[in-house]
C-alpha positions as CSV (number, residue, x, y, z in Angstrom):
1,M,22.5,8.9,-0.4
2,E,22.7,12.5,-1.0
3,E,22.1,12.3,-4.4
4,L,18.5,10.1,-3.5
5,K,17.0,12.6,-1.1
6,Q,17.1,14.9,-3.3
7,Q,15.4,13.0,-6.0
8,K,12.4,13.4,-4.2
9,N,12.5,17.4,-4.5
10,Y,11.8,16.8,-8.5
11,G,8.7,15.4,-8.9
12,D,5.9,16.6,-11.0
13,E,2.5,15.2,-11.8
14,Y,3.5,12.3,-14.2
15,D,5.6,10.7,-11.6
16,N,2.4,9.1,-9.7
17,G,2.4,5.9,-11.3
18,N,1.7,2.7,-9.6
19,G,4.8,1.6,-9.6
20,S,6.4,2.4,-5.9
21,L,3.4,1.7,-4.6
22,M,3.4,-2.2,-6.2
23,R,7.2,-2.5,-4.7
24,I,6.9,-1.0,-1.5
25,M,5.2,-3.4,1.0
26,P,8.8,-5.0,1.9
27,L,9.6,-1.9,3.3
28,L,7.4,-2.3,6.0
29,F,9.8,-4.1,7.8
30,F,11.9,-2.0,7.9
31,I,10.2,1.1,9.4
32,K,7.7,0.0,11.5
33,G,7.7,0.9,14.7
34,K,9.0,4.1,14.0
35,P,7.6,7.6,14.2
36,I,5.1,8.3,11.2
37,K,7.9,11.8,10.3
38,E,10.2,9.0,10.1
39,Q,8.6,6.6,7.9
40,F,7.4,9.0,5.3
41,E,10.8,10.5,5.1
42,I,12.2,6.9,4.1
43,V,9.2,6.0,2.2
44,W,9.6,9.1,0.2
45,E,13.4,8.6,-0.4
46,V,12.6,4.9,-1.5
47,S,9.4,5.9,-3.7
48,A,11.6,8.7,-5.4
49,L,13.8,5.9,-7.1
50,T,11.2,5.2,-9.7
51,H,8.3,7.7,-8.8
52,R,8.7,11.4,-7.2
53,H,6.4,13.6,-6.4
54,I,4.7,13.6,-2.8
55,R,1.6,11.9,-4.0
56,A,3.1,8.9,-4.7
57,A,5.0,8.8,-1.9
58,M,1.8,9.8,0.1
59,C,0.6,6.8,-1.1
60,C,3.1,4.5,-0.2
61,L,2.5,5.8,3.4
62,V,-1.5,5.3,3.6
63,Y,-0.8,1.8,2.3
64,L,2.2,0.7,4.9
65,K,0.8,2.3,7.9
66,L,-2.9,0.0,6.9
67,A,-0.1,-2.7,6.5
68,E,2.1,-2.2,9.6
69,K,-1.5,-2.5,11.7
70,L,-2.6,-5.4,10.2
71,L,0.8,-6.7,10.8
72,A,0.3,-5.9,14.3
73,G,-3.1,-8.3,14.5
74,K,-5.7,-5.4,14.1
75,D,-9.1,-6.0,12.7
76,K,-9.0,-4.7,9.5
77,K,-11.9,-2.2,9.5
78,L,-10.5,-0.9,12.6
79,A,-6.6,-0.5,10.8
80,Y,-8.2,1.4,8.6
81,S,-10.1,3.8,10.3
82,E,-6.9,4.5,12.7
83,T,-5.0,4.8,9.7
84,R,-7.1,7.4,8.6
85,E,-7.0,9.3,11.9
86,D,-2.9,9.2,12.2
87,I,-3.0,10.2,8.1
88,L,-4.9,13.3,9.2
89,T,-2.9,13.7,12.0
90,F,0.8,13.4,9.9
91,W,-0.9,15.8,7.2
92,N,-1.8,18.7,9.5
93,D,1.3,18.5,11.3
94,I,3.5,18.8,8.4
95,E,1.1,21.3,6.9
96,F,0.4,19.3,4.2
97,P,-1.3,21.7,1.2
98,N,-4.8,21.4,0.4
99,N,-4.5,20.9,-3.1
100,E,-2.6,17.6,-2.2
101,R,-5.2,17.1,0.4
102,Q,-8.8,16.9,-1.7
103,H,-7.0,13.6,-4.7
104,F,-7.7,11.5,-1.0
105,E,-11.1,12.6,-0.6
106,K,-12.7,9.2,-1.3
107,V,-9.6,7.3,0.8
108,I,-8.8,9.2,4.1
109,Q,-11.7,11.6,4.6
110,R,-14.1,9.9,3.8
111,N,-14.4,6.0,4.2
112,I,-13.5,4.2,1.1
113,T,-16.5,1.7,1.6
114,E,-18.8,4.3,0.8
115,T,-17.4,4.6,-2.7
116,N,-19.9,2.8,-5.5
117,I,-18.0,-0.4,-6.8
118,N,-18.5,1.5,-10.8
119,D,-16.7,4.3,-9.6
120,L,-13.2,1.8,-9.0
121,K,-10.8,2.2,-11.4
122,S,-7.1,0.5,-11.2
123,G,-5.1,1.6,-14.1
124,G,-1.8,3.5,-14.0
125,Y,-2.1,6.3,-11.6
126,V,-1.3,5.5,-8.0
127,M,-4.6,7.0,-6.7
128,E,-6.9,4.8,-8.3
129,V,-5.1,1.5,-7.2
130,L,-4.7,2.6,-3.8
131,E,-8.7,3.5,-3.2
132,S,-9.6,0.0,-5.5
133,S,-7.5,-1.8,-3.3
134,I,-8.3,-0.8,0.0
135,W,-12.1,-1.1,-1.1
136,F,-11.4,-5.0,-2.5
137,F,-9.3,-5.4,1.0
138,L,-12.3,-4.2,3.1
139,N,-15.1,-5.3,1.3
140,K,-14.3,-9.3,0.6
141,E,-13.8,-12.3,3.5
142,S,-10.8,-14.0,1.8
143,Y,-7.5,-13.5,-0.2
144,E,-8.9,-15.3,-3.5
145,D,-12.3,-13.6,-3.2
146,T,-10.0,-10.1,-2.6
147,I,-7.6,-11.4,-5.6
148,L,-10.7,-12.0,-8.2
149,S,-12.6,-9.3,-7.6
150,I,-9.9,-6.4,-8.4
151,I,-8.6,-8.3,-11.4
152,N,-12.1,-8.2,-12.5
153,I,-12.6,-4.7,-13.0
154,G,-9.5,-4.8,-15.4
155,H,-7.2,-1.9,-16.0
156,D,-3.5,-2.7,-14.8
157,T,-4.8,-6.0,-13.4
158,D,-1.3,-7.9,-12.3
159,T,0.0,-4.5,-10.6
160,S,-3.7,-3.7,-8.7
161,A,-3.5,-7.7,-7.5
162,A,-0.3,-7.5,-6.3
163,I,-0.9,-4.3,-4.4
164,V,-4.1,-5.5,-2.6
165,G,-2.0,-8.7,-2.1
166,G,0.4,-7.5,0.1
167,L,-2.4,-6.3,2.2
168,A,-4.5,-9.8,2.3
169,G,-1.5,-11.6,2.7
170,I,-0.9,-9.8,6.2
171,Y,-4.0,-10.7,6.7
172,Y,-5.4,-14.2,5.9
173,G,-1.9,-15.2,5.9
174,Q,-0.6,-18.1,3.6
175,K,-3.1,-20.5,5.0
176,G,-5.3,-18.2,3.4
177,I,-4.3,-18.5,-0.4
178,P,-5.0,-21.4,-2.2
179,E,-2.7,-24.0,-2.7
180,Y,-3.0,-24.3,-6.4
181,W,-2.2,-20.8,-6.7
182,I,0.8,-22.1,-3.9
183,A,2.2,-24.4,-6.4
184,S,2.0,-22.8,-10.1
185,I,4.5,-20.0,-8.4
186,A,7.9,-20.8,-10.0
187,K,10.8,-20.9,-7.4
188,M,8.6,-20.8,-4.6
189,E,11.2,-22.2,-2.2
190,D,13.3,-19.5,-2.7
191,I,10.4,-16.9,-2.1
192,I,10.0,-18.8,1.3
193,E,13.5,-18.5,2.0
194,L,14.1,-14.7,1.5
195,G,11.3,-14.2,3.3
196,I,12.2,-16.0,6.0
197,K,15.6,-14.3,6.1
198,L,13.9,-11.0,5.5
199,N,11.9,-11.7,8.6
200,E,14.8,-12.6,10.6
201,K,16.5,-9.8,10.1
202,Y,13.2,-7.5,11.5
203,S,11.4,-9.0,13.2
204,S,10.8,-7.6,16.9
C-alpha cells in the first residue's frame, strides 16, 4: 500500500491520459458518502496505478462527484452545479495551485454548456474527454443520443463513449439503453451478475 501511495508523487505532464478516468467509475461505490478530501486521496491512489499526475486524479474526482450526485437521484443540471461548487470549495481548502486550476476553466470555473460544440475534443488527453463527456451528458436527453453524439466527434471514440456512458447509465438507468445494444454485448449475464454483487457489497 505504501508503494501505491508513493506513485502519485511521481506524475508528470505525460501522466494525463484518459485511461484512469475511463476505468474509475466502479470506485464510486467505495467512496460515496465520504468527505471529499478523503475521496480525493483514494481517487488519486487508484488513478496513480496508471496516471499519476494530480490533473488526471482531479478529473476523476470531478467525474465521480458528479456521478455521486446523480446516484443520489438529483437532476443532472443541479448535480453539475453542485459539483462545481464542491470542487471550488475543495480547491480552496487544499490550496490547489492556480497553474492547475486553469486547465479546468471550461468545466469548473465556467459552465461547460456555454462551450461551443466545435471547441470540444475527445482525444487521449484527460481534460478533453472530461469536458466533452459532461457537455454531451448535459445537452442530450437520452442515453442513446448521448453516446452517439460523442462518438460522432471522432478521436478516441470507445473511451469517450465509456466515460460519458457511465454518467448517462446512472441517470437514465438500464431501461434507457436500447435493447438491441444490450442484446449484442458478449457475456451480458456475467456483467449483470458482477454489477449485482458490487451493489450488494456497497449499497447503503
